[in-house]
N, C-alpha and C positions, 0 to 999 in steps of 0.2 A: 524471561525473568518473571513475567506476570504469573505464569503457572507455578513457579516456585513459591510465590507469595501465598497462593491458594493452599498449597500443601503445608505451609508453615503456620496456617491459621492466622495470617495477617491480612484479613479480608478487606480492610479499608485501603491498605496500600495496593492490594490486588485490584480493587475497583478503580482506583486512581490510574493505575497503569493501563487497564483495559480501556478506560475513557480516552486516554492519551493516544493509544494505538488506533482506536476507532476514528478519532479526529484526524490523525495522519492519513489513514486509509481513505476517509471521505474526501479530504483535500486532494489526494492523489487521483482518485476516481474523477472528481470534478475537473481537474486539470486535464486529464487525458480526454474526457468527453468534450471539453472545450476545444482542444487541439485537433481532434478528429472530426469535428462537426462538418457535415457536408462531404466527407470523404469516406463514405461507407464502402468497405471492401470485405467481402466474405468469400472464403475459399473452402473447398472440400478437401480435407487432408485425410489420407489413409492412415489408420493407426496400426493395423495388422493384428488386432485382437478380436477374438471370436465374439465376445459380448458386445463390443462396440467397434465395428470395423471402420466406421467413418466418423469424422468430427467436422463440424462446420465452424469456421472462425478464421482468425488470422494469428499466426504465431508471432509473438512479440517477446522481447526481453527488456527488463527494466533494470537500470543501473543507477545506484545511488552512491553518493560519497559520504564519508563520515565528517567532512568539513561543514562548519556552520554556514548557513545561507547568508549572503550579504543583505543587510537590511532587516535581519531578524531581530527578535527582542533583545538579544545580548549585545548587538552592535550599538543600540541606543544607550545602554548602560555604560559601555566602554567609552563612548564618545563624550559623555557628560562628566 
């Protein structure tokens, strides 16, 4: 959606959406770093491509739900 705002020349809305996405990404990165602290695992995985035959890291998959998190800002509004 943020990209659509840029093309429609709605730059203020575009900047707001980008800031929101960056905040979410930063929180997610901090959470992941906190959870994997002291559990460093790095593996060599073959990619099968000529330009980069090997990659170092760990394969992960991230799953998110569309439901609101308990204790979020909206739960306080609904409770009062």
